[in-house]
N, C-alpha and C positions, 0 to 999 in steps of 0.2 A: 743802516749800513753806512750812510753818509757820516754819522758821528764817529763810527768805528774807524772808517778809513781816514777821516781827518786826524784821528789820534795817531794812526800809523805815519802819516805824512809829517805831522808835528814832531814826532819823535825820531824823524830821520831814519825810517826803516829801509830806505833805498828803493821805494816803489813809487816815487813821485810822478812818473810818467803816466800812471794810471788814474791820477787824481781827478782830472776834469771829466774823463770818460765815465768814471763810476758815479760821480756826483750827479750826473744827469741821466743815469741809466734807468731811473724809475723803479729800481728793485727795492722791495720792501724788507726783505730779510736775506742776507747773504753774508758770506765770510770768505776773505781771501786766505787760501791755504796753500801749503807747499806739498808736492807729491812725494812725501817721504818714502813711500813704498818703492820708488825707483832707486833709492840709495842702497848700496850693497854693504852688508856687514863686514867689518874688517878692512874695507877699502875706503868708503866714504864716511864711516863713523865706527865707533867701538861701543860706547855705552848708549843706552836709550833712556830717555827721561820723560817724566810726565809732562803733558802740554799745558798744565794749569798749575794752580797753587799747590804747595805741599799738602798732600792729603793727610799726612800725619798731624799737621797743624789743625786741620778741620776736625779730625777725630778727637784730638786732645781737647779742643775748645768744647766740642759737643759732650765729651765725657765729664769735664768739669762742670759744664752748664747743667747737665742732667743731675749729677750728684749734688750740686748746690741748690737745685730748684730754681734756677734763673730763667727769665723769659728769653725767647729766641726771636731775632729779627734777621731778615735776609736783604741783601743788596747785591747789585751787579755793577760792573764797570764796562766802559766802552771797549777797552782793549786789555787783554791779559798779559801782553808781552812788552809792556812799556820799558822794562829794564832787561829784556832778554838779550844780552850781548853775545856776539859770536866771536870766536877766536880763530876761525878758519874762513877762507874765501869761499862763499857760497853764492851761486848764481841761479836765477830762476827765470824760465821763459815767461813771456807775457800770457796772462790768462785768456783763454778763448772767449771771444765776445768783447774783450777790453784791450785789444791791441792798439797801440799808438799808431795812428795812420801816417804820421810823419816819420816814424822810425819803426816800421813793422818788424825789421830783422834784429832789433836790439833786444838784449836780455837785461834783467834787473840784477844788480849786485846788492845782496842783502847786507845791511849794516847790523840788523838785529833779527832775532828769530821770529818765525811765523808758526802758526798751527800746522801740525803735520811734519815739521822738520825734525829729523833725527837729532840734530845738534841743538835741541831745545834746552832751556836753562835747567841745571841740575835741581832736582827736588830732594826705577824700577821697573794634592791635586789628582784630578782623576785621569791617570794614564795607565795603559796596560802594563802590568808588571813583568810581562814576558817579551815585550817588544821595545826596542830602543830606536827612536826615530833618528835618521841620518839625512843629510842633505840630498843625496841622490837615490833614496829608496823610492820605489814606485815610478810611475810615468808622469811626466810634467802635465799639468792641467792645461787644456786647450784655452780656457778663459779663467785666469786666476782672480777675477774681480770678486766673485762671491766669497772665496776664501779670505781675501783681504778685508772685505766688509765684515764678515763674521768675527774674525780674529780681532779686528779693530774694536768691535762692539764688546768682545770679551775683555779687552783691556780696560774698558770703563766699568764692566761688571766686577772686575778684580778689585775695584775700590772698596767694595763691601763684602767680597768673598775671598778671604785669604786662602781658602781650601783649593782654589784653582790657580794660585800664584805661580807655582812651578810649571804647570801645564801651559799657561798663557805665555810665560817667558819662553818656553821651548818652541811653541808654535809660531811665535813672533820672529824667530830666527830664520824662518823659511818664507817670509813674505815676498822676497824677490824671485823665488822659484819654487812655488808650492807644487807638490805632486799628489797622486791619488792616495798614497799612504798618509800623507799629512792631512788630507781632507777627511779620511776615515777617522783619524785621531780627533779632528775638530767635531765630527758628528758624535763621537763617543762622549766628548765633553758636553755637548748639547743634551744628549740623553741623560747624562748624570745630573745636569741642572734641572731638567724636567722632573726627575725623580727626587729632587731635594730642594723644593721651593722654600722650605721653612728655615734653611740654614742661612746664616748671615751674622751680623754683629748685633748683639743684644747689650744695651747699656742700661744698667740697673741704677736705681736711685740709691741703693745701699752699696757703696763702693769706697775704697780707700784711695789715697793719692800716692801710694807706694809705686815707684817706677822700677820695673825689672824686665829682663829680656832673655831670650833663648837664641842660640845660634847652632847651625849645622852646616855640613859640607859634604859633597860627593866628589871624591878624588878621581879625576880622569874620566868622568862619566860621559863626556862629549866625545863620541866616536869619530866625528869629523876632524877635530883638531886636538883631541886628547887633553882638552882643558877641563877644569873642574867647575862645579856649580856650588855657590855659597848661598846661604839663606839665613834670615833672622826674623824674629818676631818680638816686638816691644809692647809691653802692657803697662797701663796705668791702673793699678789695682787688678780688677778682673776684666778690664776693657782693653781689647787689642787696638792700638792706635797707629802702629807702623809695622809693615812687613815687606820683605823683599826676597826675591829669588832671581839670581842672575849668573850668567856665565862669566868666569874669570878671564881676563885678557891674556894672562900668561900661563904657562904650564908649570904646575907645582911638581917638585921632585919627590914629594912624599905626602902621605895623608896628614901627617903632623903639620907640615907647612901650610896646607890649604885650610886646616882647622884653625890655625893661628890667624890666617888672613881673615877668616870668617868672624873670629872673635874681635879682631881689630876693627872690622867694618861695623860690627854691632856696637862696639864701644863708641865709635864715632857718631853713630846714630843717636845714642843716648846723650 
């Protein structure tokens, strides 16, 4: 933890007031994170991004490595956000247990991104076919912690399960106010995963290096804002290396418009 936090301070993350407290805390394993689930979609942020390296890069390297028969090595770094610059003013309260005793009422102004923050650096299914989830469907959960924990875990599982990309994207839109209907949809996803443990990404030794992609769009499918959802999948040969399903920020006037937006996004990914 000391090495990681030293990296934060060295890179001028805007959390220097915590430094001396953390260095002498005696903690063996910890991570300073931002409570991104308190941020509201459309107000505090628009797009959500992966909190780590581009997963497409990892899958691309793995695909080439497997096909070429190269050996694999693994390494880690003290901090993954060394260059995660912010373009908005973001403030964070001091972490419980590490409050600066000289300035207990002060907050930290972040200069660069932290884990959990929706404004992280840009790097992105089994749902009922008869039900469309909306923001205010069902009753609000008394304690949304479990919902947020499970959906957060599903976001990581999505790294190797493109079949749940749309569902995870949809469920992530209700993190700030999950309801009983949203929770039922989460449990449906979990039942699906239990029944399909063998699905995932298979990388074969026999594969080509031909790059191709598919795109799709759902015009006006979001009943809360009447926005559309666009999606794409990029393949290197037969290996899927990148996929995305996300809500568009603006309302398209026709299905043709949203299809063109999806194609443009896919072309940019290529």
